[in-house]
PyMOL Python script that loads the backbone (N, CA, C, O; Angstrom):
from pymol import cmd

cmd.read_pdbstr("""\
ATOM      1  N   MET A   1       0.841  -1.181   0.000  1.00  0.00           N
ATOM      2  CA  MET A   1       0.000   0.000   0.000  1.00  0.00           C
ATOM      3  C   MET A   1       0.886   1.244   0.000  1.00  0.00           C
ATOM      4  O   MET A   1       1.846   1.328   0.766  1.00  0.00           O
ATOM      5  N   ILE A   2       0.567   2.189  -0.844  1.00  0.00           N
ATOM      6  CA  ILE A   2       1.356   3.424  -0.927  1.00  0.00           C
ATOM      7  C   ILE A   2       0.749   4.481  -0.021  1.00  0.00           C
ATOM      8  O   ILE A   2      -0.452   4.749  -0.053  1.00  0.00           O
ATOM      9  N   TYR A   3       1.606   5.063   0.775  1.00  0.00           N
ATOM     10  CA  TYR A   3       1.230   6.172   1.639  1.00  0.00           C
ATOM     11  C   TYR A   3       1.789   7.459   1.047  1.00  0.00           C
ATOM     12  O   TYR A   3       2.724   7.437   0.246  1.00  0.00           O
ATOM     13  N   CYS A   4       1.203   8.572   1.452  1.00  0.00           N
ATOM     14  CA  CYS A   4       1.668   9.875   1.000  1.00  0.00           C
ATOM     15  C   CYS A   4       1.842  10.799   2.192  1.00  0.00           C
ATOM     16  O   CYS A   4       1.047  10.793   3.133  1.00  0.00           O
ATOM     17  N   PHE A   5       2.890  11.583   2.128  1.00  0.00           N
ATOM     18  CA  PHE A   5       3.024  12.732   3.010  1.00  0.00           C
ATOM     19  C   PHE A   5       2.390  13.884   2.238  1.00  0.00           C
ATOM     20  O   PHE A   5       2.614  14.021   1.035  1.00  0.00           O
ATOM     21  N   TYR A   6       1.601  14.712   2.916  1.00  0.00           N
ATOM     22  CA  TYR A   6       0.981  15.843   2.222  1.00  0.00           C
ATOM     23  C   TYR A   6       1.044  17.091   3.089  1.00  0.00           C
ATOM     24  O   TYR A   6       1.154  17.026   4.314  1.00  0.00           O
ATOM     25  N   ALA A   7       0.969  18.225   2.410  1.00  0.00           N
ATOM     26  CA  ALA A   7       0.926  19.510   3.100  1.00  0.00           C
ATOM     27  C   ALA A   7      -0.239  20.309   2.538  1.00  0.00           C
ATOM     28  O   ALA A   7      -0.458  20.353   1.327  1.00  0.00           O
ATOM     29  N   LEU A   8      -0.978  20.936   3.439  1.00  0.00           N
ATOM     30  CA  LEU A   8      -2.116  21.776   3.075  1.00  0.00           C
ATOM     31  C   LEU A   8      -1.848  23.195   3.542  1.00  0.00           C
ATOM     32  O   LEU A   8      -1.173  23.409   4.549  1.00  0.00           O
ATOM     33  N   ARG A   9      -2.380  24.167   2.804  1.00  0.00           N
ATOM     34  CA  ARG A   9      -2.283  25.564   3.229  1.00  0.00           C
ATOM     35  C   ARG A   9      -3.700  26.085   3.474  1.00  0.00           C
ATOM     36  O   ARG A   9      -4.602  25.900   2.657  1.00  0.00           O
ATOM     37  N   SER A  10      -3.866  26.738   4.616  1.00  0.00           N
ATOM     38  CA  SER A  10      -5.143  27.342   4.961  1.00  0.00           C
ATOM     39  C   SER A  10      -5.324  28.636   4.176  1.00  0.00           C
ATOM     40  O   SER A  10      -4.436  29.488   4.160  1.00  0.00           O
ATOM     41  N   GLU A  11      -6.474  28.779   3.527  1.00  0.00           N
ATOM     42  CA  GLU A  11      -6.790  30.040   2.853  1.00  0.00           C
ATOM     43  C   GLU A  11      -7.099  31.126   3.878  1.00  0.00           C
ATOM     44  O   GLU A  11      -6.993  32.316   3.581  1.00  0.00           O
ATOM     45  N   LYS A  12      -7.474  30.719   5.069  1.00  0.00           N
ATOM     46  CA  LYS A  12      -7.858  31.676   6.097  1.00  0.00           C
ATOM     47  C   LYS A  12      -6.661  32.455   6.628  1.00  0.00           C
ATOM     48  O   LYS A  12      -6.721  33.680   6.738  1.00  0.00           O
ATOM     49  N   ASP A  13      -5.565  31.753   6.960  1.00  0.00           N
ATOM     50  CA  ASP A  13      -4.423  32.460   7.541  1.00  0.00           C
ATOM     51  C   ASP A  13      -3.060  32.015   7.008  1.00  0.00           C
ATOM     52  O   ASP A  13      -2.029  32.473   7.500  1.00  0.00           O
ATOM     53  N   GLY A  14      -3.044  31.137   6.020  1.00  0.00           N
ATOM     54  CA  GLY A  14      -1.796  30.735   5.388  1.00  0.00           C
ATOM     55  C   GLY A  14      -0.997  29.664   6.106  1.00  0.00           C
ATOM     56  O   GLY A  14       0.071  29.275   5.634  1.00  0.00           O
ATOM     57  N   ARG A  15      -1.494  29.175   7.244  1.00  0.00           N
ATOM     58  CA  ARG A  15      -0.753  28.140   7.964  1.00  0.00           C
ATOM     59  C   ARG A  15      -0.660  26.867   7.141  1.00  0.00           C
ATOM     60  O   ARG A  15      -1.502  26.595   6.285  1.00  0.00           O
ATOM     61  N   ILE A  16       0.382  26.092   7.418  1.00  0.00           N
ATOM     62  CA  ILE A  16       0.615  24.829   6.720  1.00  0.00           C
ATOM     63  C   ILE A  16       0.319  23.672   7.670  1.00  0.00           C
ATOM     64  O   ILE A  16       0.825  23.634   8.792  1.00  0.00           O
ATOM     65  N   TYR A  17      -0.504  22.729   7.212  1.00  0.00           N
ATOM     66  CA  TYR A  17      -0.794  21.513   7.958  1.00  0.00           C
ATOM     67  C   TYR A  17      -0.063  20.380   7.261  1.00  0.00           C
ATOM     68  O   TYR A  17      -0.084  20.293   6.034  1.00  0.00           O
ATOM     69  N   LYS A  18       0.582  19.512   8.026  1.00  0.00           N
ATOM     70  CA  LYS A  18       1.325  18.388   7.486  1.00  0.00           C
ATOM     71  C   LYS A  18       0.714  17.088   7.976  1.00  0.00           C
ATOM     72  O   LYS A  18       0.395  16.953   9.158  1.00  0.00           O
ATOM     73  N   GLY A  19       0.551  16.131   7.072  1.00  0.00           N
ATOM     74  CA  GLY A  19      -0.033  14.863   7.471  1.00  0.00           C
ATOM     75  C   GLY A  19       0.344  13.739   6.526  1.00  0.00           C
ATOM     76  O   GLY A  19       1.073  13.945   5.555  1.00  0.00           O
ATOM     77  N   ILE A  20      -0.160  12.546   6.819  1.00  0.00           N
ATOM     78  CA  ILE A  20       0.045  11.376   5.966  1.00  0.00           C
ATOM     79  C   ILE A  20      -1.300  10.698   5.730  1.00  0.00           C
ATOM     80  O   ILE A  20      -2.207  10.777   6.559  1.00  0.00           O
ATOM     81  N   SER A  21      -1.409  10.031   4.588  1.00  0.00           N
ATOM     82  CA  SER A  21      -2.650   9.347   4.254  1.00  0.00           C
ATOM     83  C   SER A  21      -2.416   8.390   3.089  1.00  0.00           C
ATOM     84  O   SER A  21      -1.463   8.542   2.325  1.00  0.00           O
ATOM     85  N   LYS A  22      -3.298   7.407   2.968  1.00  0.00           N
ATOM     86  CA  LYS A  22      -3.322   6.550   1.787  1.00  0.00           C
ATOM     87  C   LYS A  22      -4.150   7.204   0.691  1.00  0.00           C
ATOM     88  O   LYS A  22      -3.932   6.941  -0.491  1.00  0.00           O
ATOM     89  N   ASP A  23      -5.098   8.055   1.072  1.00  0.00           N
ATOM     90  CA  ASP A  23      -6.001   8.704   0.128  1.00  0.00           C
ATOM     91  C   ASP A  23      -6.046  10.209   0.430  1.00  0.00           C
ATOM     92  O   ASP A  23      -6.880  10.673   1.207  1.00  0.00           O
ATOM     93  N   VAL A  24      -5.148  10.945  -0.186  1.00  0.00           N
ATOM     94  CA  VAL A  24      -5.007  12.376   0.100  1.00  0.00           C
ATOM     95  C   VAL A  24      -6.245  13.158  -0.316  1.00  0.00           C
ATOM     96  O   VAL A  24      -6.644  14.092   0.380  1.00  0.00           O
ATOM     97  N   ASP A  25      -6.854  12.798  -1.428  1.00  0.00           N
ATOM     98  CA  ASP A  25      -8.064  13.513  -1.868  1.00  0.00           C
ATOM     99  C   ASP A  25      -9.175  13.393  -0.825  1.00  0.00           C
ATOM    100  O   ASP A  25      -9.855  14.374  -0.523  1.00  0.00           O
ATOM    101  N   GLN A  26      -9.355  12.196  -0.277  1.00  0.00           N
ATOM    102  CA  GLN A  26     -10.373  11.993   0.755  1.00  0.00           C
ATOM    103  C   GLN A  26     -10.026  12.778   2.026  1.00  0.00           C
ATOM    104  O   GLN A  26     -10.903  13.383   2.642  1.00  0.00           O
ATOM    105  N   ARG A  27      -8.760  12.764   2.411  1.00  0.00           N
ATOM    106  CA  ARG A  27      -8.335  13.515   3.608  1.00  0.00           C
ATOM    107  C   ARG A  27      -8.563  15.009   3.421  1.00  0.00           C
ATOM    108  O   ARG A  27      -9.028  15.683   4.340  1.00  0.00           O
ATOM    109  N   LEU A  28      -8.239  15.535   2.241  1.00  0.00           N
ATOM    110  CA  LEU A  28      -8.474  16.952   1.963  1.00  0.00           C
ATOM    111  C   LEU A  28      -9.962  17.275   2.085  1.00  0.00           C
ATOM    112  O   LEU A  28     -10.342  18.307   2.640  1.00  0.00           O
ATOM    113  N   LYS A  29     -10.783  16.395   1.569  1.00  0.00           N
ATOM    114  CA  LYS A  29     -12.236  16.579   1.681  1.00  0.00           C
ATOM    115  C   LYS A  29     -12.656  16.632   3.150  1.00  0.00           C
ATOM    116  O   LYS A  29     -13.445  17.496   3.534  1.00  0.00           O
ATOM    117  N   TRP A  30     -12.137  15.721   3.974  1.00  0.00           N
ATOM    118  CA  TRP A  30     -12.470  15.705   5.405  1.00  0.00           C
ATOM    119  C   TRP A  30     -12.009  16.985   6.099  1.00  0.00           C
ATOM    120  O   TRP A  30     -12.732  17.552   6.918  1.00  0.00           O
ATOM    121  N   HIS A  31     -10.799  17.433   5.761  1.00  0.00           N
ATOM    122  CA  HIS A  31     -10.310  18.686   6.344  1.00  0.00           C
ATOM    123  C   HIS A  31     -11.259  19.832   6.001  1.00  0.00           C
ATOM    124  O   HIS A  31     -11.598  20.642   6.864  1.00  0.00           O
ATOM    125  N   ASN A  32     -11.681  19.897   4.757  1.00  0.00           N
ATOM    126  CA  ASN A  32     -12.538  21.002   4.323  1.00  0.00           C
ATOM    127  C   ASN A  32     -13.982  20.879   4.793  1.00  0.00           C
ATOM    128  O   ASN A  32     -14.707  21.873   4.820  1.00  0.00           O
ATOM    129  N   GLU A  33     -14.405  19.683   5.161  1.00  0.00           N
ATOM    130  CA  GLU A  33     -15.753  19.488   5.709  1.00  0.00           C
ATOM    131  C   GLU A  33     -15.782  19.677   7.218  1.00  0.00           C
ATOM    132  O   GLU A  33     -16.850  19.614   7.826  1.00  0.00           O
ATOM    133  N   GLY A  34     -14.629  19.906   7.827  1.00  0.00           N
ATOM    134  CA  GLY A  34     -14.563  20.114   9.273  1.00  0.00           C
ATOM    135  C   GLY A  34     -14.571  18.832  10.082  1.00  0.00           C
ATOM    136  O   GLY A  34     -14.839  18.865  11.283  1.00  0.00           O
ATOM    137  N   LYS A  35     -14.284  17.709   9.456  1.00  0.00           N
ATOM    138  CA  LYS A  35     -14.283  16.425  10.160  1.00  0.00           C
ATOM    139  C   LYS A  35     -12.981  16.164  10.913  1.00  0.00           C
ATOM    140  O   LYS A  35     -12.882  15.198  11.670  1.00  0.00           O
ATOM    141  N   THR A  36     -11.987  17.019  10.706  1.00  0.00           N
ATOM    142  CA  THR A  36     -10.702  16.898  11.403  1.00  0.00           C
ATOM    143  C   THR A  36     -10.616  18.050  12.389  1.00  0.00           C
ATOM    144  O   THR A  36     -10.484  19.208  11.995  1.00  0.00           O
ATOM    145  N   LYS A  37     -10.691  17.725  13.673  1.00  0.00           N
ATOM    146  CA  LYS A  37     -10.792  18.735  14.719  1.00  0.00           C
ATOM    147  C   LYS A  37      -9.667  19.773  14.678  1.00  0.00           C
ATOM    148  O   LYS A  37      -9.916  20.968  14.836  1.00  0.00           O
ATOM    149  N   SER A  38      -8.436  19.316  14.465  1.00  0.00           N
ATOM    150  CA  SER A  38      -7.293  20.233  14.523  1.00  0.00           C
ATOM    151  C   SER A  38      -7.255  21.249  13.384  1.00  0.00           C
ATOM    152  O   SER A  38      -6.576  22.269  13.494  1.00  0.00           O
ATOM    153  N   THR A  39      -7.972  20.986  12.297  1.00  0.00           N
ATOM    154  CA  THR A  39      -7.943  21.907  11.157  1.00  0.00           C
ATOM    155  C   THR A  39      -9.273  22.611  10.917  1.00  0.00           C
ATOM    156  O   THR A  39      -9.379  23.456  10.028  1.00  0.00           O
ATOM    157  N   ARG A  40     -10.266  22.274  11.693  1.00  0.00           N
ATOM    158  CA  ARG A  40     -11.622  22.777  11.469  1.00  0.00           C
ATOM    159  C   ARG A  40     -11.701  24.304  11.410  1.00  0.00           C
ATOM    160  O   ARG A  40     -12.379  24.854  10.543  1.00  0.00           O
ATOM    161  N   GLY A  41     -11.024  24.982  12.310  1.00  0.00           N
ATOM    162  CA  GLY A  41     -11.141  26.426  12.398  1.00  0.00           C
ATOM    163  C   GLY A  41     -10.376  27.207  11.354  1.00  0.00           C
ATOM    164  O   GLY A  41     -10.431  28.437  11.346  1.00  0.00           O
ATOM    165  N   TYR A  42      -9.662  26.525  10.471  1.00  0.00           N
ATOM    166  CA  TYR A  42      -8.801  27.213   9.505  1.00  0.00           C
ATOM    167  C   TYR A  42      -9.190  26.923   8.062  1.00  0.00           C
ATOM    168  O   TYR A  42      -8.400  27.148   7.145  1.00  0.00           O
ATOM    169  N   ARG A  43     -10.390  26.429   7.862  1.00  0.00           N
ATOM    170  CA  ARG A  43     -10.889  26.102   6.524  1.00  0.00           C
ATOM    171  C   ARG A  43     -11.115  27.364   5.718  1.00  0.00           C
ATOM    172  O   ARG A  43     -11.368  28.428   6.282  1.00  0.00           O
ATOM    173  N   PRO A  44     -11.026  27.253   4.399  1.00  0.00           N
ATOM    174  CA  PRO A  44     -10.749  26.086   3.550  1.00  0.00           C
ATOM    175  C   PRO A  44      -9.244  25.837   3.396  1.00  0.00           C
ATOM    176  O   PRO A  44      -8.410  26.715   3.618  1.00  0.00           O
ATOM    177  N   TRP A  45      -8.946  24.595   3.005  1.00  0.00           N
ATOM    178  CA  TRP A  45      -7.573  24.137   2.823  1.00  0.00           C
ATOM    179  C   TRP A  45      -7.320  23.804   1.361  1.00  0.00           C
ATOM    180  O   TRP A  45      -8.219  23.357   0.649  1.00  0.00           O
ATOM    181  N   ASN A  46      -6.082  24.027   0.920  1.00  0.00           N
ATOM    182  CA  ASN A  46      -5.655  23.652  -0.431  1.00  0.00           C
ATOM    183  C   ASN A  46      -4.429  22.759  -0.329  1.00  0.00           C
ATOM    184  O   ASN A  46      -3.549  22.983   0.502  1.00  0.00           O
ATOM    185  N   LEU A  47      -4.383  21.754  -1.178  1.00  0.00           N
ATOM    186  CA  LEU A  47      -3.218  20.884  -1.248  1.00  0.00           C
ATOM    187  C   LEU A  47      -2.078  21.653  -1.900  1.00  0.00           C
ATOM    188  O   LEU A  47      -2.227  22.162  -3.011  1.00  0.00           O
ATOM    189  N   VAL A  48      -0.930  21.742  -1.209  1.00  0.00           N
ATOM    190  CA  VAL A  48       0.209  22.485  -1.754  1.00  0.00           C
ATOM    191  C   VAL A  48       1.432  21.607  -1.975  1.00  0.00           C
ATOM    192  O   VAL A  48       2.396  22.044  -2.604  1.00  0.00           O
ATOM    193  N   TYR A  49       1.409  20.371  -1.466  1.00  0.00           N
ATOM    194  CA  TYR A  49       2.546  19.469  -1.676  1.00  0.00           C
ATOM    195  C   TYR A  49       2.117  18.050  -1.358  1.00  0.00           C
ATOM    196  O   TYR A  49       1.350  17.808  -0.426  1.00  0.00           O
ATOM    197  N   ILE A  50       2.622  17.121  -2.146  1.00  0.00           N
ATOM    198  CA  ILE A  50       2.395  15.701  -1.880  1.00  0.00           C
ATOM    199  C   ILE A  50       3.646  14.926  -2.267  1.00  0.00           C
ATOM    200  O   ILE A  50       4.294  15.229  -3.269  1.00  0.00           O
ATOM    201  N   GLU A  51       3.977  13.926  -1.463  1.00  0.00           N
ATOM    202  CA  GLU A  51       5.143  13.089  -1.719  1.00  0.00           C
ATOM    203  C   GLU A  51       4.740  11.644  -1.450  1.00  0.00           C
ATOM    204  O   GLU A  51       4.418  11.276  -0.320  1.00  0.00           O
ATOM    205  N   LYS A  52       4.762  10.837  -2.497  1.00  0.00           N
ATOM    206  CA  LYS A  52       4.408   9.424  -2.352  1.00  0.00           C
ATOM    207  C   LYS A  52       5.588   8.659  -1.775  1.00  0.00           C
ATOM    208  O   LYS A  52       6.729   8.832  -2.204  1.00  0.00           O
ATOM    209  N   VAL A  53       5.295   7.810  -0.795  1.00  0.00           N
ATOM    210  CA  VAL A  53       6.324   6.977  -0.164  1.00  0.00           C
ATOM    211  C   VAL A  53       5.805   5.552  -0.093  1.00  0.00           C
ATOM    212  O   VAL A  53       4.607   5.316  -0.253  1.00  0.00           O
ATOM    213  N   GLY A  54       6.696   4.602   0.147  1.00  0.00           N
ATOM    214  CA  GLY A  54       6.322   3.204   0.070  1.00  0.00           C
ATOM    215  C   GLY A  54       5.614   2.614   1.271  1.00  0.00           C
ATOM    216  O   GLY A  54       4.786   1.716   1.117  1.00  0.00           O
ATOM    217  N   SER A  55       5.920   3.098   2.463  1.00  0.00           N
ATOM    218  CA  SER A  55       5.396   2.423   3.644  1.00  0.00           C
ATOM    219  C   SER A  55       4.924   3.430   4.688  1.00  0.00           C
ATOM    220  O   SER A  55       5.237   4.618   4.614  1.00  0.00           O
ATOM    221  N   LEU A  56       4.178   2.940   5.643  1.00  0.00           N
ATOM    222  CA  LEU A  56       3.713   3.780   6.744  1.00  0.00           C
ATOM    223  C   LEU A  56       4.897   4.323   7.542  1.00  0.00           C
ATOM    224  O   LEU A  56       4.912   5.498   7.909  1.00  0.00           O
ATOM    225  N   ASP A  57       5.889   3.473   7.812  1.00  0.00           N
ATOM    226  CA  ASP A  57       7.064   3.921   8.570  1.00  0.00           C
ATOM    227  C   ASP A  57       7.782   5.071   7.874  1.00  0.00           C
ATOM    228  O   ASP A  57       8.191   6.036   8.519  1.00  0.00           O
ATOM    229  N   THR A  58       7.934   4.965   6.559  1.00  0.00           N
ATOM    230  CA  THR A  58       8.590   6.033   5.800  1.00  0.00           C
ATOM    231  C   THR A  58       7.753   7.307   5.836  1.00  0.00           C
ATOM    232  O   THR A  58       8.287   8.405   5.990  1.00  0.00           O
ATOM    233  N   ALA A  59       6.452   7.155   5.694  1.00  0.00           N
ATOM    234  CA  ALA A  59       5.562   8.315   5.733  1.00  0.00           C
ATOM    235  C   ALA A  59       5.628   9.004   7.092  1.00  0.00           C
ATOM    236  O   ALA A  59       5.675  10.232   7.161  1.00  0.00           O
ATOM    237  N   LEU A  60       5.633   8.229   8.166  1.00  0.00           N
ATOM    238  CA  LEU A  60       5.734   8.807   9.510  1.00  0.00           C
ATOM    239  C   LEU A  60       7.061   9.531   9.705  1.00  0.00           C
ATOM    240  O   LEU A  60       7.115  10.586  10.337  1.00  0.00           O
ATOM    241  N   SER A  61       8.128   8.959   9.159  1.00  0.00           N
ATOM    242  CA  SER A  61       9.447   9.608   9.248  1.00  0.00           C
ATOM    243  C   SER A  61       9.455  10.926   8.491  1.00  0.00           C
ATOM    244  O   SER A  61      10.001  11.916   8.977  1.00  0.00           O
ATOM    245  N   LYS A  62       8.852  10.950   7.299  1.00  0.00           N
ATOM    246  CA  LYS A  62       8.762  12.183   6.513  1.00  0.00           C
ATOM    247  C   LYS A  62       7.989  13.242   7.284  1.00  0.00           C
ATOM    248  O   LYS A  62       8.410  14.395   7.367  1.00  0.00           O
ATOM    249  N   GLU A  63       6.852  12.840   7.848  1.00  0.00           N
ATOM    250  CA  GLU A  63       6.027  13.785   8.597  1.00  0.00           C
ATOM    251  C   GLU A  63       6.806  14.369   9.780  1.00  0.00           C
ATOM    252  O   GLU A  63       6.783  15.578  10.009  1.00  0.00           O
ATOM    253  N   LYS A  64       7.482  13.517  10.511  1.00  0.00           N
ATOM    254  CA  LYS A  64       8.267  13.971  11.656  1.00  0.00           C
ATOM    255  C   LYS A  64       9.358  14.939  11.208  1.00  0.00           C
ATOM    256  O   LYS A  64       9.569  15.971  11.844  1.00  0.00           O
ATOM    257  N   PHE A  65      10.051  14.615  10.120  1.00  0.00           N
ATOM    258  CA  PHE A  65      11.111  15.482   9.619  1.00  0.00           C
ATOM    259  C   PHE A  65      10.568  16.843   9.199  1.00  0.00           C
ATOM    260  O   PHE A  65      11.122  17.875   9.576  1.00  0.00           O
ATOM    261  N   TYR A  66       9.476  16.851   8.413  1.00  0.00           N
ATOM    262  CA  TYR A  66       8.934  18.113   7.906  1.00  0.00           C
ATOM    263  C   TYR A  66       8.303  18.967   9.002  1.00  0.00           C
ATOM    264  O   TYR A  66       8.048  20.153   8.793  1.00  0.00           O
ATOM    265  N   LYS A  67       8.055  18.383  10.150  1.00  0.00           N
ATOM    266  CA  LYS A  67       7.562  19.156  11.289  1.00  0.00           C
ATOM    267  C   LYS A  67       8.709  19.719  12.141  1.00  0.00           C
ATOM    268  O   LYS A  67       8.482  20.519  13.049  1.00  0.00           O
ATOM    269  N   SER A  68       9.937  19.292  11.838  1.00  0.00           N
ATOM    270  CA  SER A  68      11.106  19.796  12.578  1.00  0.00           C
ATOM    271  C   SER A  68      11.513  21.162  12.023  1.00  0.00           C
ATOM    272  O   SER A  68      11.011  21.579  10.979  1.00  0.00           O
ATOM    273  N   GLY A  69      12.402  21.847  12.700  1.00  0.00           N
ATOM    274  CA  GLY A  69      12.841  23.177  12.281  1.00  0.00           C
ATOM    275  C   GLY A  69      13.416  23.218  10.879  1.00  0.00           C
ATOM    276  O   GLY A  69      12.946  23.987  10.040  1.00  0.00           O
ATOM    277  N   ILE A  70      14.430  22.403  10.612  1.00  0.00           N
ATOM    278  CA  ILE A  70      15.045  22.390   9.285  1.00  0.00           C
ATOM    279  C   ILE A  70      14.076  21.821   8.253  1.00  0.00           C
ATOM    280  O   ILE A  70      14.050  22.265   7.104  1.00  0.00           O
ATOM    281  N   GLY A  71      13.282  20.840   8.668  1.00  0.00           N
ATOM    282  CA  GLY A  71      12.298  20.244   7.763  1.00  0.00           C
ATOM    283  C   GLY A  71      11.259  21.249   7.291  1.00  0.00           C
ATOM    284  O   GLY A  71      10.856  21.225   6.128  1.00  0.00           O
ATOM    285  N   ARG A  72      10.818  22.138   8.189  1.00  0.00           N
ATOM    286  CA  ARG A  72       9.856  23.181   7.800  1.00  0.00           C
ATOM    287  C   ARG A  72      10.442  24.092   6.724  1.00  0.00           C
ATOM    288  O   ARG A  72       9.753  24.476   5.779  1.00  0.00           O
ATOM    289  N   GLU A  73      11.722  24.435   6.878  1.00  0.00           N
ATOM    290  CA  GLU A  73      12.378  25.304   5.896  1.00  0.00           C
ATOM    291  C   GLU A  73      12.491  24.601   4.545  1.00  0.00           C
ATOM    292  O   GLU A  73      12.238  25.210   3.505  1.00  0.00           O
ATOM    293  N   ILE A  74      12.866  23.339   4.558  1.00  0.00           N
ATOM    294  CA  ILE A  74      12.967  22.569   3.314  1.00  0.00           C
ATOM    295  C   ILE A  74      11.592  22.435   2.670  1.00  0.00           C
ATOM    296  O   ILE A  74      11.458  22.573   1.454  1.00  0.00           O
ATOM    297  N   LEU A  75      10.569  22.167   3.481  1.00  0.00           N
ATOM    298  CA  LEU A  75       9.212  22.033   2.949  1.00  0.00           C
ATOM    299  C   LEU A  75       8.742  23.326   2.289  1.00  0.00           C
ATOM    300  O   LEU A  75       8.084  23.277   1.249  1.00  0.00           O
ATOM    301  N   LYS A  76       9.060  24.465   2.861  1.00  0.00           N
ATOM    302  CA  LYS A  76       8.692  25.750   2.244  1.00  0.00           C
ATOM    303  C   LYS A  76       9.248  25.857   0.830  1.00  0.00           C
ATOM    304  O   LYS A  76       8.565  26.318  -0.084  1.00  0.00           O
ATOM    305  N   GLU A  77      10.488  25.428   0.663  1.00  0.00           N
ATOM    306  CA  GLU A  77      11.110  25.468  -0.668  1.00  0.00           C
ATOM    307  C   GLU A  77      10.465  24.456  -1.619  1.00  0.00           C
ATOM    308  O   GLU A  77      10.246  24.758  -2.792  1.00  0.00           O
ATOM    309  N   LEU A  78      10.164  23.261  -1.117  1.00  0.00           N
ATOM    310  CA  LEU A  78       9.513  22.252  -1.947  1.00  0.00           C
ATOM    311  C   LEU A  78       8.134  22.725  -2.408  1.00  0.00           C
ATOM    312  O   LEU A  78       7.742  22.492  -3.552  1.00  0.00           O
ATOM    313  N   ILE A  79       7.406  23.387  -1.518  1.00  0.00           N
ATOM    314  CA  ILE A  79       6.070  23.894  -1.860  1.00  0.00           C
ATOM    315  C   ILE A  79       6.174  24.926  -2.979  1.00  0.00           C
ATOM    316  O   ILE A  79       5.352  24.930  -3.895  1.00  0.00           O
ATOM    317  N   LYS A  80       7.171  25.794  -2.914  1.00  0.00           N
ATOM    318  CA  LYS A  80       7.353  26.820  -3.957  1.00  0.00           C
ATOM    319  C   LYS A  80       7.570  26.194  -5.330  1.00  0.00           C
ATOM    320  O   LYS A  80       7.136  26.741  -6.344  1.00  0.00           O
ATOM    321  N   LYS A  81       8.242  25.046  -5.359  1.00  0.00           N
ATOM    322  CA  LYS A  81       8.606  24.397  -6.622  1.00  0.00           C
ATOM    323  C   LYS A  81       7.582  23.369  -7.096  1.00  0.00           C
ATOM    324  O   LYS A  81       7.641  22.914  -8.238  1.00  0.00           O
ATOM    325  N   TRP A  82       6.652  23.007  -6.232  1.00  0.00           N
ATOM    326  CA  TRP A  82       5.750  21.884  -6.528  1.00  0.00           C
ATOM    327  C   TRP A  82       4.581  22.291  -7.411  1.00  0.00           C
ATOM    328  O   TRP A  82       3.739  23.091  -7.001  1.00  0.00           O
ATOM    329  N   PRO A  83       4.525  21.744  -8.623  1.00  0.00           N
ATOM    330  CA  PRO A  83       3.333  21.969  -9.454  1.00  0.00           C
ATOM    331  C   PRO A  83       2.300  20.879  -9.179  1.00  0.00           C
ATOM    332  O   PRO A  83       2.613  19.693  -9.279  1.00  0.00           O
ATOM    333  N   ARG A  84       1.111  21.258  -8.843  1.00  0.00           N
ATOM    334  CA  ARG A  84       0.041  20.309  -8.503  1.00  0.00           C
ATOM    335  C   ARG A  84      -0.111  19.215  -9.542  1.00  0.00           C
ATOM    336  O   ARG A  84      -0.315  18.054  -9.187  1.00  0.00           O
ATOM    337  N   SER A  85      -0.019  19.556 -10.801  1.00  0.00           N
ATOM    338  CA  SER A  85      -0.293  18.584 -11.868  1.00  0.00           C
ATOM    339  C   SER A  85       0.740  17.466 -11.936  1.00  0.00           C
ATOM    340  O   SER A  85       0.430  16.398 -12.464  1.00  0.00           O
ATOM    341  N   SER A  86       1.966  17.664 -11.422  1.00  0.00           N
ATOM    342  CA  SER A  86       2.994  16.635 -11.553  1.00  0.00           C
ATOM    343  C   SER A  86       2.796  15.461 -10.601  1.00  0.00           C
ATOM    344  O   SER A  86       3.364  14.394 -10.834  1.00  0.00           O
ATOM    345  N   ALA A  87       2.017  15.620  -9.544  1.00  0.00           N
ATOM    346  CA  ALA A  87       1.857  14.540  -8.570  1.00  0.00           C
ATOM    347  C   ALA A  87       0.597  13.725  -8.802  1.00  0.00           C
ATOM    348  O   ALA A  87       0.343  12.768  -8.070  1.00  0.00           O
ATOM    349  N   GLU A  88      -0.177  14.071  -9.777  1.00  0.00           N
ATOM    350  CA  GLU A  88      -1.433  13.356  -9.991  1.00  0.00           C
ATOM    351  C   GLU A  88      -1.313  12.324 -11.076  1.00  0.00           C
ATOM    352  O   GLU A  88      -2.285  11.633 -11.380  1.00  0.00           O
TER     353      GLU A  88
END
""", "prot")
cmd.dss("prot")
cmd.show_as("cartoon", "prot")
cmd.util.cbc("prot")
cmd.orient("prot")
């Protein structure tokens, strides 16, 4: 099963949410419907980055890294370069 690390940007205040999922489109829908408590108050959300990885362990490691100080800086650069159409 392929997992993905994904990043969302809030249209409300520009914050970035980082997560992992097997189905990013479904997760984005849940975030925007308010079904995810931690993101409910910052809707709507847009997908700004996705990275496909092979396993849950790898996805969790990516998420942990991108939530770290240096990882946040690297993610900002990846988001700037990421064209939505290339990951679909």
